[in-house]
C-alpha positions, 0 to 999 in steps of 0.5 A: 883582484882584491885591493891592497888598501884598507881604511881604518877608522878611529872615533874620538868621541870626547873631541868629536873627531872621526879619523880615517887612515888609509893603510896599504898591505906590503909584500909581507902582508903587513899593513902600513899607514899611507895617509890620514884625515881627521873629520871633526863633527863640530865643524859640520854646519849646525843646520845639518846636525840632525840630518847627519845624526839620523843618517849615521843612526840608519847606517849604523843599524844597517851595518850592524844587521848586514848579516841578517836577510832582508825581511822581518828578521832584519827589522827585528835585528835592528830593533835589538841593536837600537835597544842595545843603544838605549841600554848604553851598550855600544858593542854588538853582542858576539859569541862563538859560532856553531854548535848552539853557541850565539852568533852575531846578529842572530835573534835569541829566539832563533838560537833558542829554536836551534837549541830546542830542536838540536840543530844548527842556527843556519838550519833554523834560519833556512827552515823559518823561510818556509813560514809566513810572518804570522807563523813565525810570530807564533813560533817565536811566541811559543812558551818554550822558545820564550823561556829559552830566549830569555835564558840566552839573553841572560847568557849574552849579558856575560859575554866579553869582547875577544881581542882579535887585533892579531887577526888584522 
């Protein structure tokens, strides 16, 4: 049975405060705030700052790549997420699913293969499981795949966030 409770987080980066709010779903399906706690990162003992920071980074990468199967693809997705942080981009690249459109957590090379072969991204992901790591590297390194992946990366730069608040 699903819980009627959810926790939402608000991150106040200016003041270093992470606020957790417990919300309960009422009979009409709307969420109401039940309780809230503020966690001020500046109150953490300074000897633990690096540990907490790195733990947070590892959890961030794991969370952002949770939809990618464990293996070389997951590590590659984590590298892409880390590069986005290096580039100053907090939000994960997203776009609509299906029909050749980009999908969150999908490597541009995988999307490129789907476009080139005229099949869905899940079909490519399933097919790639039949190849060794070395074969996948060859496939992803193919000139046509690299050209299409570069085009996809450029397209993704233009993506904007879609307001999904009405779905919560």
